[in-house]
N, C-alpha and C positions, 0 to 999 in steps of 0.2 A: 749222309749229309749232316753236319753238325751246325747247330745254330746257337747263338747266344741270346738268352732271354733274361731280362732284368726282372727281379722280384723284390718287393720290400723285405728288408731283413726280418721284420716281425713275422712275415709269412713263412720264411725259411725256418725261423726259430720255432714256429708253431708246428711245422711238419717234423722238425727234429725232436719235438716233445711227444709225438704221437705214441700211443700205446693202446692195446686192447682195453676196453672198459673193464673195471675190476670184476664185474659179474661174469663177463665172457672169459676173462683170464682164469677165474676160479673154475668155471665149467670146463675149460680146456684142460686144466690140471687134473680134474676128476676123471675126465674121459681118457686122458693119457695113462693115468694110474690103472684104471679099469682095463684099458687095452693091454697093458703089460701083463695083467693077470688073465687075459683072454675072456673077459666077462662082458664084452660089448655086443649089443644086438646089431642087426644090419642098419637100422635107423641111426643108432648111436655112432656106428662107424662112419656113416655119411656126415653126421654132424661134426665128428672129430676131423674128418678130411676138410670140411668147409672152414672150421676154425683155424686149422693149421694153415690153410691157404691164405686166409685173411691175415694171420699173424706174419706169414712170410712176406706178403706184399707190404705190410706196414714196416717190417724190418728193412726191406730194400729201399723204400722211399725215405725212411729215416736215415739210412746209411748215406744216401745221396745228399740229403740236406746237411748232415753232419760234415760230410766231405767238403761241401761248399763253405761251411762255416769254419773249416780247419780244425774240427774237433773229432775225437774218437768216441765211440759208444761208451756209456757208463756201465 
C-alpha cells in the first residue's frame, strides 16, 4: 500500500544532505583500507560492518530524498 505524505521542503533538503560525520567517514576509510590488506581484528571487522551498514542506510534515504527533489547524487 502506497501513501502520500507531505513534508516541508527544508526537511527533504536536510535528508538529501545527510552524510557520515567526518570522523566516522575517516574511520570507515581506515578500516576499509586495513581490511583490503587483511589486517583487521574481529572487533574491527564488526565495527567496519556497522559503519558500512549505517553508510548504506544514509545512501538509501538520501537517494529517496534526492529523487523527491528531482536531483541526482553529486
